[in-house]
Backbone as JSON Lines, residues from 0, in Angstrom:
{"i":0,"aa":"M","n":[23.78,61.27,47.32],"ca":[23.59,59.83,47.05],"c":[22.12,59.46,47.25]}
{"i":1,"aa":"D","n":[21.63,58.62,46.37],"ca":[20.25,58.16,46.48],"c":[20.06,57.39,47.78]}
{"i":2,"aa":"P","n":[19.11,57.79,48.66],"ca":[18.93,57.08,49.94],"c":[18.6,55.63,49.77]}
{"i":3,"aa":"K","n":[18.03,55.25,48.61],"ca":[17.72,53.83,48.38],"c":[19.0,53.0,48.32]}
{"i":4,"aa":"G","n":[20.11,53.66,48.03],"ca":[21.37,52.93,47.94],"c":[21.81,52.34,49.27]}
{"i":5,"aa":"Y","n":[21.25,52.84,50.38],"ca":[21.61,52.34,51.68],"c":[20.92,51.02,52.01]}
{"i":6,"aa":"F","n":[19.86,50.68,51.27],"ca":[19.07,49.5,51.57],"c":[19.53,48.3,50.76]}
{"i":7,"aa":"L","n":[19.19,47.13,51.27],"ca":[19.5,45.9,50.56],"c":[18.58,45.74,49.37]}
{"i":8,"aa":"I","n":[18.92,44.79,48.52],"ca":[18.1,44.52,47.34],"c":[16.69,44.11,47.79]}
{"i":9,"aa":"G","n":[15.68,44.76,47.21],"ca":[14.3,44.43,47.53],"c":[13.75,45.21,48.7]}
{"i":10,"aa":"I","n":[14.6,45.94,49.42],"ca":[14.15,46.75,50.56],"c":[13.79,48.14,50.05]}
{"i":11,"aa":"E","n":[12.56,48.56,50.3],"ca":[12.07,49.8,49.71],"c":[12.31,51.03,50.59]}
{"i":12,"aa":"N","n":[12.23,50.87,51.92],"ca":[12.43,52.0,52.81],"c":[12.78,51.49,54.2]}
{"i":13,"aa":"I","n":[12.97,52.41,55.15],"ca":[13.41,52.03,56.49],"c":[12.37,51.18,57.2]}
{"i":14,"aa":"W","n":[11.07,51.46,56.97],"ca":[10.01,50.68,57.63],"c":[9.98,49.26,57.09]}
{"i":15,"aa":"H","n":[10.17,49.13,55.79],"ca":[10.24,47.8,55.18],"c":[11.42,47.03,55.76]}
{"i":16,"aa":"A","n":[12.56,47.73,55.93],"ca":[13.75,47.1,56.49],"c":[13.49,46.61,57.92]}
{"i":17,"aa":"L","n":[12.79,47.42,58.72],"ca":[12.49,47.04,60.1],"c":[11.59,45.8,60.15]}
{"i":18,"aa":"V","n":[10.58,45.76,59.25],"ca":[9.69,44.6,59.2],"c":[10.48,43.34,58.85]}
{"i":19,"aa":"V","n":[11.36,43.45,57.87],"ca":[12.17,42.3,57.45],"c":[13.07,41.83,58.59]}
{"i":20,"aa":"I","n":[13.71,42.78,59.27],"ca":[14.62,42.42,60.37],"c":[13.86,41.76,61.51]}
{"i":21,"aa":"I","n":[12.73,42.36,61.92],"ca":[11.96,41.84,63.06],"c":[11.38,40.46,62.75]}
{"i":22,"aa":"T","n":[10.78,40.31,61.58],"ca":[10.17,39.01,61.23],"c":[11.24,37.94,61.05]}
{"i":23,"aa":"S","n":[12.4,38.32,60.5],"ca":[13.48,37.35,60.32],"c":[14.01,36.88,61.66]}
{"i":24,"aa":"L","n":[14.24,37.82,62.59],"ca":[14.72,37.44,63.92],"c":[13.69,36.57,64.64]}
{"i":25,"aa":"T","n":[12.41,36.93,64.51],"ca":[11.36,36.12,65.14],"c":[11.36,34.72,64.57]}
{"i":26,"aa":"G","n":[11.46,34.63,63.24],"ca":[11.48,33.32,62.6],"c":[12.66,32.48,63.05]}
{"i":27,"aa":"I","n":[13.83,33.1,63.2],"ca":[15.03,32.37,63.64],"c":[14.86,31.87,65.07]}
{"i":28,"aa":"L","n":[14.32,32.73,65.95],"ca":[14.12,32.34,67.34],"c":[13.1,31.21,67.47]}
{"i":29,"aa":"V","n":[12.02,31.3,66.69],"ca":[11.0,30.24,66.73],"c":[11.57,28.93,66.19]}
{"i":30,"aa":"F","n":[12.37,29.02,65.13],"ca":[13.0,27.82,64.57],"c":[13.96,27.2,65.58]}
{"i":31,"aa":"T","n":[14.71,28.05,66.29],"ca":[15.63,27.54,67.31],"c":[14.87,26.83,68.42]}
{"i":32,"aa":"A","n":[13.73,27.42,68.84],"ca":[12.91,26.78,69.88],"c":[12.43,25.41,69.41]}
{"i":33,"aa":"A","n":[12.02,25.32,68.15],"ca":[11.52,24.05,67.61],"c":[12.62,23.0,67.57]}
{"i":34,"aa":"T","n":[13.82,23.38,67.14],"ca":[14.92,22.42,67.04],"c":[15.41,21.98,68.42]}
{"i":35,"aa":"Q","n":[15.25,22.87,69.41],"ca":[15.65,22.51,70.77],"c":[14.51,21.83,71.54]}
{"i":36,"aa":"A","n":[13.31,21.83,70.93],"ca":[12.11,21.24,71.57],"c":[11.82,21.89,72.91]}
{"i":37,"aa":"W","n":[12.09,23.19,73.0],"ca":[11.87,23.9,74.26],"c":[11.51,25.35,73.96]}
{"i":38,"aa":"F","n":[10.36,25.78,74.5],"ca":[9.96,27.19,74.38],"c":[10.0,27.78,75.79]}
{"i":39,"aa":"I","n":[8.87,27.94,76.44],"ca":[8.87,28.3,77.85],"c":[9.03,27.03,78.68]}
{"i":40,"aa":"N","n":[8.5,25.96,78.15],"ca":[8.63,24.63,78.75],"c":[8.93,23.64,77.64]}
{"i":41,"aa":"K","n":[9.15,22.39,78.01],"ca":[9.42,21.36,77.01],"c":[8.24,21.24,76.08]}
{"i":42,"aa":"M","n":[8.5,21.09,74.8],"ca":[7.45,21.12,73.8],"c":[6.97,19.72,73.45]}
{"i":43,"aa":"K","n":[5.69,19.62,73.13],"ca":[5.12,18.39,72.59],"c":[5.47,18.3,71.11]}
{"i":44,"aa":"W","n":[5.31,17.11,70.53],"ca":[5.69,16.92,69.13],"c":[4.89,17.82,68.21]}
{"i":45,"aa":"Y","n":[3.59,18.01,68.51],"ca":[2.76,18.83,67.64],"c":[3.12,20.31,67.77]}
{"i":46,"aa":"E","n":[3.64,20.71,68.92],"ca":[4.11,22.08,69.08],"c":[5.37,22.32,68.25]}
{"i":47,"aa":"I","n":[6.22,21.31,68.17],"ca":[7.43,21.42,67.35],"c":[7.06,21.62,65.89]}
{"i":48,"aa":"V","n":[6.09,20.81,65.43],"ca":[5.63,20.94,64.04],"c":[5.04,22.33,63.8]}
{"i":49,"aa":"A","n":[4.21,22.79,64.74],"ca":[3.58,24.1,64.61],"c":[4.63,25.2,64.59]}
{"i":50,"aa":"F","n":[5.65,25.09,65.43],"ca":[6.68,26.12,65.48],"c":[7.52,26.12,64.2]}
{"i":51,"aa":"L","n":[7.74,24.97,63.62],"ca":[8.46,24.91,62.34],"c":[7.67,25.62,61.26]}
{"i":52,"aa":"L","n":[6.35,25.41,61.24],"ca":[5.49,26.08,60.26],"c":[5.45,27.58,60.52]}
{"i":53,"aa":"I","n":[5.42,27.98,61.79],"ca":[5.4,29.39,62.13],"c":[6.71,30.06,61.71]}
{"i":54,"aa":"S","n":[7.83,29.4,61.96],"ca":[9.12,29.97,61.56],"c":[9.2,30.12,60.05]}
{"i":55,"aa":"L","n":[8.67,29.12,59.32],"ca":[8.65,29.21,57.86],"c":[7.81,30.4,57.4]}
{"i":56,"aa":"S","n":[6.71,30.66,58.11],"ca":[5.84,31.78,57.76],"c":[6.56,33.12,57.93]}
{"i":57,"aa":"F","n":[7.4,33.23,58.95],"ca":[8.14,34.47,59.17],"c":[9.33,34.6,58.21]}
{"i":58,"aa":"L","n":[9.98,33.49,57.92],"ca":[11.18,33.54,57.1],"c":[10.89,33.49,55.61]}
{"i":59,"aa":"R","n":[9.84,32.76,55.21],"ca":[9.5,32.61,53.8],"c":[8.0,32.82,53.57]}
{"i":60,"aa":"P","n":[7.49,34.03,53.83],"ca":[6.05,34.26,53.64],"c":[5.6,34.04,52.21]}
{"i":61,"aa":"D","n":[6.49,34.31,51.26],"ca":[6.15,34.07,49.85],"c":[5.84,32.6,49.6]}
{"i":62,"aa":"Y","n":[6.64,31.72,50.18],"ca":[6.45,30.29,49.99],"c":[5.1,29.85,50.56]}
{"i":63,"aa":"V","n":[4.77,30.35,51.75],"ca":[3.49,30.0,52.37],"c":[2.34,30.54,51.54]}
{"i":64,"aa":"M","n":[2.46,31.79,51.09],"ca":[1.4,32.41,50.3],"c":[1.16,31.65,48.99]}
{"i":65,"aa":"D","n":[2.24,31.13,48.4],"ca":[2.12,30.39,47.14],"c":[1.24,29.16,47.28]}
{"i":66,"aa":"K","n":[1.15,28.61,48.48],"ca":[0.33,27.41,48.69],"c":[-1.16,27.73,48.6]}
{"i":67,"aa":"F","n":[-1.51,28.99,48.8],"ca":[-2.91,29.4,48.75],"c":[-3.2,30.3,47.55]}
{"i":68,"aa":"Y","n":[-2.28,31.2,47.27],"ca":[-2.43,32.11,46.13],"c":[-1.11,32.13,45.36]}
{"i":69,"aa":"P","n":[-0.96,31.28,44.35],"ca":[0.3,31.25,43.59],"c":[0.64,32.61,42.99]}
{"i":70,"aa":"K","n":[1.93,32.92,42.99],"ca":[2.38,34.21,42.46],"c":[2.24,34.26,40.94]}
{"i":71,"aa":"F","n":[2.3,33.08,40.3],"ca":[2.2,33.01,38.85],"c":[1.14,32.0,38.43]}
{"i":72,"aa":"E","n":[0.5,32.29,37.32],"ca":[-0.45,31.36,36.73],"c":[0.2,30.71,35.51]}
{"i":73,"aa":"Y","n":[0.15,29.38,35.46],"ca":[0.78,28.65,34.37],"c":[-0.17,28.58,33.17]}
{"i":74,"aa":"S","n":[0.38,28.77,32.0],"ca":[-0.41,28.67,30.77],"c":[-0.07,27.38,30.05]}
{"i":75,"aa":"P","n":[-1.07,26.73,29.45],"ca":[-0.8,25.52,28.67],"c":[0.22,25.8,27.58]}
{"i":76,"aa":"L","n":[1.05,24.8,27.28],"ca":[2.15,25.01,26.33],"c":[1.76,24.73,24.89]}
{"i":77,"aa":"Q","n":[0.47,24.44,24.63],"ca":[0.06,24.21,23.25],"c":[0.31,25.47,22.42]}
{"i":78,"aa":"I","n":[0.8,25.28,21.23],"ca":[1.19,26.41,20.39],"c":[0.03,27.35,20.1]}
{"i":79,"aa":"N","n":[-1.18,26.78,19.9],"ca":[-2.34,27.63,19.61],"c":[-2.65,28.56,20.79]}
{"i":80,"aa":"N","n":[-2.47,28.04,21.99],"ca":[-2.73,28.85,23.18],"c":[-1.71,29.97,23.32]}
{"i":81,"aa":"L","n":[-0.43,29.63,23.17],"ca":[0.62,30.63,23.38],"c":[0.59,31.72,22.31]}
{"i":82,"aa":"E","n":[0.25,31.34,21.09],"ca":[0.2,32.34,20.03],"c":[-0.99,33.28,20.18]}
{"i":83,"aa":"M","n":[-2.04,32.8,20.83],"ca":[-3.25,33.61,20.96],"c":[-3.32,34.38,22.28]}
{"i":84,"aa":"V","n":[-2.46,34.01,23.25],"ca":[-2.55,34.63,24.57],"c":[-2.23,36.12,24.48]}
{"i":85,"aa":"T","n":[-3.05,36.92,25.18],"ca":[-2.83,38.36,25.24],"c":[-2.15,38.7,26.56]}
{"i":86,"aa":"L","n":[-0.99,39.31,26.49],"ca":[-0.2,39.62,27.68],"c":[-0.38,41.09,28.04]}
{"i":87,"aa":"K","n":[-0.48,41.34,29.34],"ca":[-0.71,42.7,29.8],"c":[0.6,43.34,30.24]}
{"i":88,"aa":"P","n":[0.78,44.62,29.98],"ca":[2.06,45.28,30.26],"c":[2.4,45.38,31.74]}
{"i":89,"aa":"D","n":[1.4,45.26,32.63],"ca":[1.68,45.4,34.06],"c":[1.91,44.05,34.74]}
{"i":90,"aa":"H","n":[2.09,42.97,33.96],"ca":[2.37,41.65,34.49],"c":[3.77,41.19,34.07]}
{"i":91,"aa":"D","n":[4.51,40.61,34.99],"ca":[5.75,39.92,34.63],"c":[5.39,38.6,33.96]}
{"i":92,"aa":"V","n":[6.19,38.22,32.96],"ca":[5.99,36.94,32.28],"c":[7.31,36.16,32.34]}
{"i":93,"aa":"H","n":[7.25,34.91,32.79],"ca":[8.44,34.06,32.88],"c":[8.34,32.95,31.83]}
{"i":94,"aa":"I","n":[9.38,32.81,31.05],"ca":[9.44,31.77,30.02],"c":[10.67,30.92,30.25]}
{"i":95,"aa":"K","n":[10.47,29.64,30.56],"ca":[11.59,28.72,30.72],"c":[11.79,27.94,29.42]}
{"i":96,"aa":"V","n":[13.03,27.82,29.01],"ca":[13.31,27.09,27.78],"c":[14.42,26.08,28.02]}
{"i":97,"aa":"T","n":[14.42,25.05,27.17],"ca":[15.52,24.09,27.12],"c":[16.25,24.32,25.81]}
{"i":98,"aa":"R","n":[17.55,24.48,25.9],"ca":[18.36,24.74,24.71],"c":[19.31,23.57,24.5]}
{"i":99,"aa":"I","n":[19.25,22.98,23.32],"ca":[20.13,21.87,22.98],"c":[21.46,22.43,22.49]}
{"i":100,"aa":"S","n":[22.54,22.0,23.14],"ca":[23.88,22.46,22.74],"c":[24.8,21.27,22.52]}
{"i":101,"aa":"D","n":[26.03,21.56,22.13],"ca":[27.01,20.49,21.94],"c":[27.36,19.79,23.25]}
{"i":102,"aa":"Y","n":[27.01,20.43,24.35],"ca":[27.34,19.88,25.67],"c":[26.1,19.31,26.37]}
{"i":103,"aa":"G","n":[25.01,19.17,25.62],"ca":[23.8,18.63,26.2],"c":[22.73,19.7,26.37]}
{"i":104,"aa":"E","n":[21.75,19.41,27.2],"ca":[20.64,20.35,27.4],"c":[21.04,21.45,28.38]}
{"i":105,"aa":"R","n":[20.65,22.67,28.04],"ca":[20.87,23.82,28.92],"c":[19.51,24.44,29.22]}
{"i":106,"aa":"Y","n":[19.31,24.89,30.45],"ca":[18.02,25.43,30.86],"c":[18.16,26.92,31.16]}
{"i":107,"aa":"K","n":[17.27,27.7,30.59],"ca":[17.34,29.15,30.75],"c":[15.96,29.72,31.09]}
{"i":108,"aa":"L","n":[15.99,30.8,31.85],"ca":[14.76,31.51,32.21],"c":[14.83,32.92,31.62]}
{"i":109,"aa":"F","n":[13.79,33.28,30.88],"ca":[13.68,34.62,30.31],"c":[12.49,35.32,30.96]}
{"i":110,"aa":"V","n":[12.68,36.56,31.32],"ca":[11.64,37.33,31.99],"c":[11.27,38.55,31.15]}
{"i":111,"aa":"I","n":[9.99,38.63,30.8],"ca":[9.48,39.86,30.17],"c":[8.98,40.72,31.33]}
{"i":112,"aa":"E","n":[9.76,41.69,31.71],"ca":[9.43,42.48,32.87],"c":[8.25,43.41,32.6]}
{"i":113,"aa":"K","n":[7.49,43.68,33.65],"ca":[6.35,44.58,33.52],"c":[6.81,45.94,32.98]}
{"i":114,"aa":"N","n":[5.92,46.55,32.23],"ca":[6.17,47.86,31.61],"c":[7.2,47.8,30.48]}
{"i":115,"aa":"S","n":[7.51,46.58,30.01],"ca":[8.36,46.47,28.82],"c":[7.6,46.91,27.58]}
{"i":116,"aa":"F","n":[6.25,46.84,27.67],"ca":[5.38,47.29,26.59],"c":[4.4,48.31,27.15]}
{"i":117,"aa":"D","n":[3.94,49.18,26.29],"ca":[3.01,50.23,26.72],"c":[1.55,49.78,26.7]}
{"i":118,"aa":"E","n":[1.27,48.71,25.96],"ca":[-0.1,48.22,25.85],"c":[-0.08,46.7,25.73]}
{"i":119,"aa":"N","n":[-1.28,46.09,25.7],"ca":[-1.36,44.64,25.58],"c":[-0.55,44.17,24.37]}
{"i":120,"aa":"Y","n":[0.07,43.0,24.52],"ca":[0.95,42.51,23.44],"c":[0.87,40.99,23.37]}
{"i":121,"aa":"S","n":[1.49,40.44,22.35],"ca":[1.53,38.99,22.15],"c":[2.98,38.55,22.04]}
{"i":122,"aa":"L","n":[3.19,37.25,21.95],"ca":[4.56,36.75,21.78],"c":[5.15,37.19,20.43]}
{"i":123,"aa":"K","n":[4.27,37.39,19.45],"ca":[4.74,37.88,18.16],"c":[5.29,39.29,18.32]}
{"i":124,"aa":"D","n":[4.61,40.1,19.14],"ca":[5.11,41.45,19.4],"c":[6.43,41.4,20.17]}
{"i":125,"aa":"Y","n":[6.58,40.38,21.0],"ca":[7.83,40.2,21.74],"c":[8.97,39.81,20.81]}
{"i":126,"aa":"G","n":[8.6,39.2,19.68],"ca":[9.62,38.91,18.66],"c":[9.89,37.46,18.39]}
{"i":127,"aa":"I","n":[8.93,36.56,18.72],"ca":[9.15,35.15,18.45],"c":[7.97,34.54,17.71]}
{"i":128,"aa":"S","n":[8.28,33.57,16.86],"ca":[7.27,32.77,16.19],"c":[7.49,31.32,16.61]}
{"i":129,"aa":"L","n":[6.4,30.58,16.79],"ca":[6.49,29.23,17.35],"c":[6.09,28.18,16.33]}
{"i":130,"aa":"V","n":[6.54,26.97,16.57],"ca":[6.17,25.83,15.75],"c":[6.04,24.62,16.65]}
{"i":131,"aa":"D","n":[5.12,23.74,16.32],"ca":[4.95,22.5,17.08],"c":[5.72,21.39,16.38]}
{"i":132,"aa":"L","n":[6.67,20.78,17.11],"ca":[7.47,19.71,16.53],"c":[7.51,18.54,17.51]}
{"i":133,"aa":"E","n":[6.87,17.45,17.09],"ca":[6.81,16.24,17.9],"c":[6.27,16.53,19.3]}
{"i":134,"aa":"G","n":[5.23,17.38,19.34],"ca":[4.59,17.69,20.61],"c":[5.31,18.72,21.45]}
{"i":135,"aa":"K","n":[6.4,19.29,20.93],"ca":[7.15,20.3,21.66],"c":[6.94,21.67,21.02]}
{"i":136,"aa":"T","n":[6.81,22.7,21.86],"ca":[6.64,24.07,21.38],"c":[8.02,24.7,21.23]}
{"i":137,"aa":"I","n":[8.4,24.96,19.99],"ca":[9.76,25.4,19.69],"c":[9.75,26.77,19.03]}
{"i":138,"aa":"I","n":[10.75,27.58,19.38],"ca":[10.89,28.89,18.75],"c":[11.42,28.68,17.34]}
{"i":139,"aa":"D","n":[10.59,29.03,16.36],"ca":[10.91,28.77,14.97],"c":[11.62,29.95,14.31]}
{"i":140,"aa":"A","n":[11.27,31.16,14.72],"ca":[11.88,32.35,14.11],"c":[11.93,33.48,15.13]}
{"i":141,"aa":"L","n":[12.91,34.37,14.95],"ca":[13.07,35.52,15.82],"c":[13.1,36.8,14.99]}
{"i":142,"aa":"D","n":[12.43,37.81,15.49],"ca":[12.52,39.14,14.88],"c":[13.85,39.75,15.34]}
{"i":143,"aa":"W","n":[14.73,40.01,14.41],"ca":[16.07,40.45,14.8],"c":[16.08,41.81,15.5]}
{"i":144,"aa":"K","n":[14.95,42.54,15.4],"ca":[14.84,43.81,16.11],"c":[13.95,43.7,17.36]}
{"i":145,"aa":"G","n":[13.46,42.49,17.63],"ca":[12.53,42.29,18.74],"c":[13.23,42.14,20.09]}
{"i":146,"aa":"N","n":[12.44,42.24,21.15],"ca":[12.97,42.11,22.51],"c":[13.49,40.7,22.79]}
{"i":147,"aa":"A","n":[12.88,39.68,22.18],"ca":[13.3,38.31,22.42],"c":[14.75,38.11,21.98]}
{"i":148,"aa":"K","n":[15.09,38.64,20.84],"ca":[16.45,38.54,20.33],"c":[17.42,39.27,21.26]}
{"i":149,"aa":"K","n":[17.02,40.45,21.72],"ca":[17.87,41.23,22.62],"c":[18.06,40.53,23.96]}
{"i":150,"aa":"D","n":[17.03,39.79,24.4],"ca":[17.12,39.09,25.69],"c":[17.98,37.84,25.6]}
{"i":151,"aa":"G","n":[18.27,37.38,24.39],"ca":[19.15,36.22,24.24],"c":[18.48,34.94,23.82]}
{"i":152,"aa":"M","n":[17.2,35.0,23.43],"ca":[16.54,33.79,22.93],"c":[17.14,33.39,21.59]}
{"i":153,"aa":"E","n":[17.06,32.1,21.29],"ca":[17.6,31.59,20.05],"c":[16.59,30.67,19.36]}
{"i":154,"aa":"M","n":[16.68,30.59,18.05],"ca":[15.83,29.66,17.31],"c":[16.18,28.23,17.72]}
{"i":155,"aa":"G","n":[15.16,27.43,17.92],"ca":[15.36,26.06,18.36],"c":[15.17,25.88,19.85]}
{"i":156,"aa":"D","n":[15.07,26.98,20.6],"ca":[14.79,26.87,22.03],"c":[13.42,26.23,22.23]}
{"i":157,"aa":"I","n":[13.34,25.31,23.18],"ca":[12.08,24.61,23.46],"c":[11.44,25.22,24.71]}
{"i":158,"aa":"I","n":[10.23,25.73,24.57],"ca":[9.54,26.32,25.71],"c":[8.99,25.2,26.6]}
{"i":159,"aa":"T","n":[9.45,25.18,27.85],"ca":[9.04,24.12,28.77],"c":[8.13,24.64,29.88]}
{"i":160,"aa":"E","n":[8.07,25.97,30.04],"ca":[7.21,26.53,31.07],"c":[6.89,27.98,30.7]}
{"i":161,"aa":"F","n":[5.61,28.33,30.85],"ca":[5.17,29.68,30.52],"c":[4.2,30.12,31.6]}
{"i":162,"aa":"K","n":[4.57,31.16,32.36],"ca":[3.7,31.59,33.45],"c":[3.62,33.12,33.52]}
{"i":163,"aa":"I","n":[2.45,33.57,33.97],"ca":[2.14,35.0,34.0],"c":[1.86,35.41,35.45]}
{"i":164,"aa":"E","n":[2.38,36.55,35.85],"ca":[2.21,37.03,37.22],"c":[0.74,37.2,37.56]}
{"i":165,"aa":"N","n":[0.38,36.77,38.75],"ca":[-0.98,36.88,39.24],"c":[-1.1,38.13,40.13]}
{"i":166,"aa":"L","n":[-1.67,39.2,39.61],"ca":[-1.76,40.44,40.36],"c":[-2.9,40.44,41.37]}
{"i":167,"aa":"D","n":[-3.77,39.43,41.33],"ca":[-4.85,39.33,42.32],"c":[-4.37,38.72,43.62]}
{"i":168,"aa":"R","n":[-3.12,38.3,43.65],"ca":[-2.55,37.68,44.85],"c":[-2.42,38.71,45.96]}
{"i":169,"aa":"P","n":[-2.92,38.39,47.16],"ca":[-2.79,39.33,48.28],"c":[-1.32,39.57,48.64]}
{"i":170,"aa":"N","n":[-1.08,40.66,49.33],"ca":[0.28,40.96,49.79],"c":[0.73,39.88,50.77]}
{"i":171,"aa":"K","n":[1.98,39.46,50.63],"ca":[2.5,38.39,51.49],"c":[2.5,38.78,52.96]}
{"i":172,"aa":"G","n":[2.39,40.08,53.24],"ca":[2.4,40.55,54.62],"c":[1.25,40.02,55.46]}
{"i":173,"aa":"I","n":[0.17,39.55,54.81],"ca":[-0.97,39.05,55.59],"c":[-0.63,37.72,56.26]}
{"i":174,"aa":"V","n":[0.49,37.1,55.85],"ca":[0.91,35.85,56.5],"c":[1.36,36.12,57.94]}
{"i":175,"aa":"Y","n":[1.96,37.29,58.17],"ca":[2.54,37.58,59.49],"c":[1.51,37.58,60.63]}
{"i":176,"aa":"P","n":[0.33,38.24,60.47],"ca":[-0.65,38.22,61.56],"c":[-1.09,36.8,61.93]}
{"i":177,"aa":"F","n":[-1.3,35.96,60.92],"ca":[-1.71,34.57,61.2],"c":[-0.59,33.83,61.93]}
{"i":178,"aa":"A","n":[0.65,34.08,61.53],"ca":[1.79,33.44,62.19],"c":[1.89,33.9,63.65]}
{"i":179,"aa":"L","n":[1.64,35.19,63.89],"ca":[1.68,35.71,65.26],"c":[0.59,35.1,66.13]}
{"i":180,"aa":"I","n":[-0.61,34.97,65.55],"ca":[-1.72,34.37,66.3],"c":[-1.37,32.93,66.71]}
{"i":181,"aa":"L","n":[-0.81,32.18,65.78],"ca":[-0.4,30.8,66.09],"c":[0.7,30.78,67.13]}
{"i":182,"aa":"L","n":[1.65,31.71,67.01],"ca":[2.76,31.77,67.96],"c":[2.25,32.06,69.37]}
{"i":183,"aa":"F","n":[1.39,33.07,69.5],"ca":[0.84,33.4,70.82],"c":[-0.03,32.28,71.35]}
{"i":184,"aa":"G","n":[-0.8,31.64,70.45],"ca":[-1.68,30.56,70.87],"c":[-0.9,29.37,71.42]}
{"i":185,"aa":"F","n":[0.03,28.85,70.61],"ca":[0.82,27.7,71.07],"c":[1.74,28.08,72.22]}
{"i":186,"aa":"G","n":[2.23,29.33,72.2],"ca":[3.08,29.79,73.3],"c":[2.32,29.84,74.61]}
{"i":187,"aa":"Y","n":[1.07,30.27,74.54],"ca":[0.24,30.35,75.75],"c":[-0.01,28.96,76.33]}
{"i":188,"aa":"F","n":[-0.37,28.0,75.47],"ca":[-0.64,26.65,75.96],"c":[0.63,25.99,76.51]}
{"i":189,"aa":"N","n":[1.78,26.33,75.88],"ca":[3.04,25.81,76.38],"c":[3.33,26.38,77.78]}
{"i":190,"aa":"Y","n":[3.07,27.66,77.94],"ca":[3.27,28.32,79.24],"c":[2.28,27.78,80.28]}
{"i":191,"aa":"K","n":[1.02,27.62,79.88],"ca":[-0.03,27.13,80.78],"c":[0.3,25.73,81.29]}
{"i":192,"aa":"R","n":[0.83,24.89,80.42],"ca":[1.18,23.53,80.82],"c":[2.3,23.55,81.87]}
{"i":193,"aa":"G","n":[3.22,24.49,81.71],"ca":[4.3,24.61,82.69],"c":[3.78,25.07,84.04]}
{"i":194,"aa":"V","n":[2.84,26.02,84.03],"ca":[2.26,26.51,85.29],"c":[1.52,25.38,85.99]}
{"i":195,"aa":"E","n":[0.8,24.56,85.23],"ca":[0.05,23.44,85.82],"c":[1.0,22.44,86.47]}
{"i":196,"aa":"K","n":[2.15,22.21,85.87],"ca":[3.11,21.27,86.44],"c":[3.66,21.82,87.76]}
{"i":197,"aa":"I","n":[3.91,23.14,87.77],"ca":[4.42,23.77,88.99],"c":[3.39,23.66,90.12]}
{"i":198,"aa":"N","n":[2.11,23.89,89.8],"ca":[1.03,23.81,90.8],"c":[0.88,22.38,91.32]}
{"i":199,"aa":"E","n":[1.05,21.42,90.44],"ca":[0.96,20.0,90.85],"c":[2.06,19.65,91.85]}
{"i":200,"aa":"K","n":[3.26,20.18,91.61],"ca":[4.38,19.91,92.51],"c":[4.13,20.55,93.87]}
{"i":201,"aa":"K","n":[3.52,21.75,93.87],"ca":[3.24,22.43,95.12],"c":[2.23,21.63,95.95]}
{"i":202,"aa":"I","n":[1.22,21.07,95.27],"ca":[0.2,20.28,95.96],"c":[0.8,19.04,96.59]}
{"i":203,"aa":"I","n":[1.71,18.4,95.84],"ca":[2.37,17.19,96.35],"c":[3.26,17.54,97.54]}
């Protein structure tokens, strides 16, 4: 049996699994401390806010990273831009469309996965032709042998979002060290405040 079969979806190896487990548990514990307003000692309001942000960093590093380095770059939806854009084979491309049906509007996401093509390509190579209708970018024709047809696109689909993977984005793992620094920093001040209170009581 393939050893990868033992791992969860998205888990590459045992070390990756350990990182996910440890950071997830840390995030849960920090979140619990924030909701209880108690770490080593009673927390100030700004410590609660900081701990919520720290827990988010451990539990959703992708979300935090997106605020500084978005995972995808959005392309303008003008037809001239989309028809001329050159897509690289090592980038994922996400295309959101609105499809008008007898039951109203339906929203679908199509993904051109990396390595679907061997070299740079265009939307025409993917198998779609576009037309501008009343300011909307609409799929006007499909190549019946193209990937777009195989993926389930239909004529009349309205492209509402077009984004390309940003490969210059740093690994989300760099969020963890910053989260740890904040955790140790606020944790230390929380502990120090408790020690000061104890010393004050001894003096009294």
